[in-house]
Each structure stands twice: as structure tokens, then as C-alpha cells.
N, C-alpha and C positions, 0 to 999 in steps of 0.2 A: 504494500500500500504506500502511496506517495505521501510525503509530509504535508503538502498543500491540501490534499484531500482530508487528512486528519484534522488540520487546523480549521477547515471550513465546517466540519461537523462540530458537535457539542461534546463537552466532557461527559463521561458516563462510566459505566462499569469497567470498560477496558481502556479508557483514554483519560489522561489527566494532564492539565496544563500547569506549568510553573514558570513564572517570569524570570526567576534567577535561582541560584543554588546556595550562594555563600552563607547566609544566615539561616537557611532552611534545611540544612543537612539532615537533621533528625526527622523532620516532616517528610522529606523526600525518601529517606530510607524506609520509613513506615509505608509510604505509597508503593515502593518497589516490592516490599514484602507482601502487601495486600494484593497487588496485581499478580505477583508470582503464585500466591496461594489460590487465586481465583482461576481464571482460564487464560492467563497471560494478557498482554496488551501493550500499551505505549504510554510513556510519560514524555511529554514534549516540554523541554526547558526553553524558555524564551517566548512563550505564548501566554497571553493573559486570559482572564476569564471571559473576555469579550471576543475571543478567537482572533486576536490581533497579534501578529508576530512583532516582537519588540526588537529594535535595532539599537543596542547599547554598545 
């Protein structure tokens, strides 16, 4: 699946968006474990909750 297609969709059971990683390492590791324990999926870093790709 293409990243652009994932970004256009919404967050859900198998997709989670994170704007950045630095101060959210614990939160992201929890997300990775949750998705791994479910059916697998994607965590997109650099995408906000409004499905916008952030350029920092």
C-alpha cells in the first residue's frame, strides 16, 4: 500500500498517525505493541490527525 493512500484514509484499527517521535517515544512504543498484537498495520510518523503530512 502506498503512503499517500494511507494518509488520505483515516486513522483506525490498523493505521495511526504521529506528527513526531522525540517526546512521544513511550506512546509510540505502546502503539507499535498494540498494532503488532492486533492484525498488524502502519504507524505513519509525520502525519497529523487531520491527515496532513507535516514538513519539518
